[in-house]
N, C-alpha and C positions, 0 to 999 in steps of 0.2 A: 522725529524730529517734535519735540515736546515745546509748546509754546505757551507762558502764561499770559492770558489777559486782563489789561489794567482795570482800572476802577472805572464808572462812569462817569468820571470826570477827566479823563485822560491821565491821571496818574497811578501808582502803586495801588493795587486791592488791600489800602490798611483795613481792619477792621471788618473786612468782608469775608467769606470763605472761597479762597483758590480757586479758579476754573483753569483746569490745564487741557491743552488739544494734545491730541495724538493721533494726527492723523484727521479721518473721519467723527472719531470719538474726543467727546469731550469726559474728563477725568476730575471728579469734585472729590475729597475727601474731608470726611465731618470730625472732627477732633473737639471732644467735650460735650458741653451743653448747647444745644439751638436755640437762641432767642428769638421773639416773633420780629424784631428789627434785622436779625441778620436771615432770618428764613426767610424772609420779603424780598430781603434785597439779594437777597442767592436764585429766588426765583426770577428777579426781573434780570440779573445776570445772566443767567442761562438760559433764559426768551431771546435776551438780545444777540448772544452770543452764539446763538445757535441760527437766527435768524443772519447775523453780520456772516460766519462762517463756512455753513451750508452743513453743519457736521450733521450725521446722521443716529448718531445713538449717544447716552449720557450713561457713566458709569459713576455711582455713589457708591464710594468705600465708608460703610459706618463701623468698621473695624474699631476706631476710635472712640465711639458711643458705649459709655458704660449701661447706658440708660434709655431704653426706647419706650415712649408713651404714647398714647392718644394724639400728643400734638403732634408730636415727630412722626408717626403715621400719617397725619392727616398730610403732613407737607410732605412728604416723598408721594403719598395719593395725587395731590397737586403738580408737583414736579413733575411727575410721567404723565399726569392729563396735559398739561401745558406742553411736555416736549411732544407728545405724539399729534399734537395740533397740528405743530410746527413739523410733522413729517421725520420724529428721530422716536429711538426707542430709549428706553431707558432700563438699567441693569442695576441693581443693589446687591455690592459682596461685602463680605466681613461679618455676614452674620450669626453671631456668637448662636449657639444653643438654646441659652437662657432667656435671651431676645426673641428668639423666634417661638419659644413657650410663651414670654409675655404678652406676645401679639395674638396667640390664637386667644390667650387667657380671656385679653384685652376685645376679642370679637374682632379684632382687627384685618381686613383682608387684602388692603393694600391692593386696589384694582387699576389695572396697566402699570406694574412694579411687577416685574421680572426678578430671579436671583439666580448668582450664581456661586458657587464654592470659593473662586478667586478672580482675581482681574484680566489673569491672563484666560480662562476660561469667558469671562463677560467680552472681552475682544474680541474671542473666535468668533463668539453667537451674534457679537454685532455686527463682525465684517463679513461672517457668514451670511446672513441675512438682508445684507444694505444691498438698497436697491439697484439695478444697474444706471438707471438713470435717477437723479433727486426730486424730477419735474415729467417723469417719464408716466406719472398716473396714480390713481390713486389704492395706498395702501391698507390692506385691510387683515387681517387675524392677527396671532402672536407669534413668537419665537418658537 
């Protein structure tokens, strides 16, 4: 069952990137350009939602993004870093070949960001590697 989380003031998340909950995983779909204020709000919304819901994974679908530049690369890496500190993992899906080539050409390594070819594969990775107990100990390593 999926659930959309409201904005920070309790109302609908208008002007924000929606965060959907699918079990223990949060799903974010980026469409078009991501601006500074929207990126900052997304990071805050994700951190609050992970903390409140106990989610163990975040999937970010970038298939609707035409261009991935250094700004978006930095935002993805920051989200991955924040989610890791909150005991969750981040997987990016929907990366087009041209986007992958651009990231390599820009020298962006996106530390902490894992990738999958589809949302289904990302869900399988996140649920297969989910800890048996969210607070059962330290988590190290990667997928």
